[in-house]
N, C-alpha and C positions, 0 to 999 in steps of 0.2 A: 378367673378366681374368683367365686360367689361369694359376694358379701360377706355374712358370718351361717352361722348352723348347719356347716360342714364335713360336723365330724362329735360322735360321741365317745365316749370312756364305757368300759364295763357295767357302768350303772346310770348308765344313759344321762349323765351327765355332762352339756355342754360348754356354757359359756357363762364368764365373769361381765358383768358390763360393770361401770366403775368411772364416775360425776367427780374430775381430780377438782374440781374448779367450781364454782357457779360467776365466777367473773367473767363478764362479754362485753365485746369491742362494739355488739351489734344491737340492734332494739325490735328482731322479725317478729315479726304481727302470729307467722306462725309458729312460734316457735313458743314452746309446752314450760322452759326452764327457770328456773327462779333467778335473778339479777341483786347475787348479793358481795360481799366479797371475800367470801368464805373463801380457803383454801384447804385440800387435804393437807394432811402432814405427810412428813416420808414414813415417820412410825408408822401409821395406818396402810398406806398401802404395799410399805412391805409384808405389813402381817397378812394382807389379804392375798399378795403373791403369793406369800410363805405357804398360807394356808391350798388355795386353789393348787396349786405344785400338790400338795400331799394326797389333795382329793384324785390328781390327774383330771381336773377342769384340761379341755385343751384349746378354744378358745379364751381369746381376753379382748375387751371391747372398751376403749379409752376415749372417753367422753367430757363433757361440761354441762357447761358454760363453754369456754371455747378452751379445750384443751394447753391450746400453744399457749397461752399467755400464763398458766403455772412454773412460775420463779425457777419451778426444782424438774421440770419438765425433762429432764436431757437424761438427769440422775434418777429420775423412774425409768426413761426409757432402756436404759444402761442396766438398770436393777430386770427390767423386764422379757430382758434380751433373752431368745434360748428357750424360754421356761414354757410355750405355747406355739400353736400354731394352728389358726394365725392371729399377730397381734396385731389390730385395729387403731387406729388411731382417726376420730373422726370432728373433723377442723369446718371453720366459715373460708380458710383458707387466707385470710389476709394476711400475715405473718408471713408464709410462703412465699410472697412479692420480693421477700428478699433473700437471692439466690443464696446468701453463703446460710441463712435456716434454710433454706428447701434443704440446699445441704447435706445438712447435720441430721435430719429429718431423715432424709434420703440413707446416710449411713447409719443410722439407729436399727435399717433394714426392718419396717414397719411397713404393714400396709396402710397407704393413705385412703379417706374415702371423706371426699372434699364435696362441699355442697356447689355448685352451681347452675343461675337461671337462665342463661342466656351466652351465646359464640359472640356475639357480636360487642363492638366498641366505638357507639356511635349516640349521639341525642338521644332517640330513641330506648336503647339498652339502658344510656343511662337514668331513664326515669322507671323502665320496669324495676330494677335492681334497687330504686331509692325506695320503693315503694315496697318490698318483698323485703328490705334488709333495714329501712328504721335509718339510711344515712347514704354518704355518698363512697359507695365501697368498689363501685365497678371495675376502676384501674388497679386495686389491688386484687383484684379477684380474678380481671385479664392474668395481668402480671404473671399471679399466683400459679394459675395454668400451663401458660409458656414455660416455667421454670417443671415444671410437670414433666411436662410433655419431654425436655430437653434433659433430663438425669432419669425419671425411673422408668422401668421396667413397664411393662403392660399389662402384667401380673403382678402389681402393685400399687395399682392402681383403681381405686371404685369411686363413681360418679352419683352425686346424690340431686335431686331433685324435686322438689316436693310438686305434689300436680297442685293446682292455682288457679284461676278462674284466669289471671293477668299470661302466665305460661300456657297457657291449652290454647287461648285466643288470636294469641299473638303466633303462636307454630311452634313458639323456640322449643318448647318440651321436645316435641318431634326432633327438630336440630341437631338438641343434645344430644340425644337416645339416638341419631345416625352417627352424630362425631365418636361416640361411646363405641360403637360395631365398629365403625372403620377402622379408630385406633389400637381395640382389644379390649379397653377396660373396658369394666363391668360398669352397667347402667344400673341403680337404684330409683325406677322414678315411682315414687314415691307419695300415698296418700297421704293428705295431712293431718296431722292426727287435733284431734279437739282438745283445747286445753283455755287459759283465763283469758287470754286475750285472740283465739280464736276457735269462735262456736260454727254449728253446720248453719244453713244458709245464709254468713257473713257476704259482705259483698267481695271474698277472694274464695269466695268456696264452692267450688261446684256438688249437683245435684250428685246423687245414687248412679240414676241415669249415666249421664253427662260421663260420668270414671268409666263406666262399662264402656262406653264409648269413644273415647283414650285408649284405654288399655286393648282393647277389641284394635283400633289403631296403631299401636305399638306392634299387635303381632303381626297385624300387617306387612308391618313394613319389616318384621324377621320374614315372615314366607318370602315375601313375595322381592326385596333389597338385600337379601341375604343370606337367602337358601337355607335357612334355619329352622330348626322347630321351633313353632310361638309358644307359647305358655300356656300349660293346659286348664290353669288354674285364671280365671281375669278374676281376684276378689283382691280387698284390702290384703297385704298391707302394703304389696308393691305390685310392679307387673314379675310376673314367675315366682314372687315370692311371700309367704307366710310367716310367721311370726310366733315358737314355743318359746320364751325364756321363760311363763311359767311352769313350766312344764320340767325344761332342764335347764335350765342357770338361776344366775344369782344377780342383781344391780345392787349397786352399793351405793352413796349417797359419797357426800366430802366429809360427812362428820363417821361415817365407818357405821353407819344404820343401815342397813341390809330389808329391800323393799323387793315386791313379786317384779314388778318393772320401772318404764320412768313414768307410766299413769297412773299407777298407786303411790302418788307420795307417799301418803299417811296410813298406809298400812305395812307395818315391820314382823319381822320375823326376828330378830332381836342385831344382837352390835356384836361384829367378827371381834370381840372381845373377849365375850361369850363363847368364840369359836364356832368354825364351818361346819362344825359335824351337828350341836345345835341348831344352827339356822339351818339347814336341810332339814333335818327332824321335825319342826314345830310344826305344832299341827294344824294350824294354819297351813302351810307348802304342803303338806302330806294331802291335804283335800284340795286344793289350788291344781295343783301338778296332775290330776287326774281330771281331763274337762270330762271327760261324761259324766264324773259325778257331781262338777262345781258349773257346768254349765246350762242354764235355764234357758227352754223355748224352744225356736224355730232354729235356730244355730243345731240344738243338740240332738232334735227329736224331728229334725225334717231335711234339712239338708244334706243334699247328695256330695255336698267336698266338706262335711264335717270333721271327716278323720285328719284332709289336711292339712284344713283350715284352723280345726279345734278353738270357731270364733270370732273367729279379725280380733283386731287389735281391740283386747282386754281393757286399755288404759282411756281409750275414746270410748270404749263402751261403757266402759266407770260413768266415765264424766259426762255420756250425752245421758245415761240413767238418773243416776245416782246410787246404782247397781252392781256392783264387784262382779256378778253372775250371770248379766244381761247378756240375751243376743245384740249380736252388735248389727243396730238400726240399719245403722250406713251402706250397708254393704247390698250390691245392686239384683245383691238374688233373694233378697228377702220380699215376698209378694204384699206390697204395702195396698191394693186393695181391697184384701181382707184381715191384712195386721195391721196397728197401731205401735206406738209408742210404748206406750201401758200395755202390750203382749211381749215382750218385751222379757219381765219380770217376774218375777214370783208376787202373785194376791198377795203375801204375806212372807211374812221374817222369819215366823216360827221353825223355829229349832235350825235355823243357821247359823253358825261359828260366828257374824262377824253380828249376830243380832243384838242391837244396839248400840255400834262400832261411831264412834261420834264421824267419822269418816262416811260412813252411809249415808243416804237422804234419797231413798227407795222412792217415797211420795213424788218425785219431783213425774218421777217415769208416771205415776201411780193418777197424776193430774188433782191429788189430792191438797 
């Protein structure tokens, strides 16, 4: 079961991503989510679902914060049930350590996309889990995955592991990947997005070259140990996966504001109360959804993977440079011997639809 972006409707629309809460019980340094008490209302949730159904979106992704902490989660899941394929619930898994709660999630019919950093349950694993989650969460994670193994069919399980230095140096990421293949789960070995608490070159990060080595190792495991065809593209966002949220999908914050993706929190297409048609026709989205017009520099002009990858993680490219149009300098295919971060952005903002937008700060990459 592919993680997401597996289908499109006749208008090439794919998915609706939705943050139902900004509450989370973890403090993961790799997370870019906002920590606040804000929760999505049932009225906004159902309005988004109804609009997405009307326009024949095919997929639905429920995120947060930690969505299992929303007090109306099961009312939300009941309302969305049967309206999309797939419906994916993205979780840190702590609540699913309760067997009855896990059973209710199973009965709701969703695909679970859960976080996992290690298969082990010892002092070394506890230290790693604490480092990556900001607290003591190993036991709940371990028990939650036991519950999932007991209840869920393999086609309804995705396993997310951010590619960070601790899981690479410990080898845990490769063991998780092997476990996924053995169980028939979908592995989402995902590069760590840059955000306010996680910057490129920090102690938890790996270099672009090291990222490529990790992806090559995952492909080697696929081909040599599981006789599977390895991934064709070895570049972020994840092993064998690229992200096309900006072209095919829309993301909603807890208050119903639409944004291009989670990495563009302050660039909006409008609010769901104005209708999804208005959001899809927003002038900014009309430009952003065409990467050949929108992306600047090496990714579009030179990279052989551009038509498949469309510029890497747009949110992280934005965070690195201050420019939403930037080529993605973290990608291992960028020739750093001749290109610097400043080459990823236009020399001027003249003529850009976001010129003078308060969220943009391309001088960061230009070194001004």
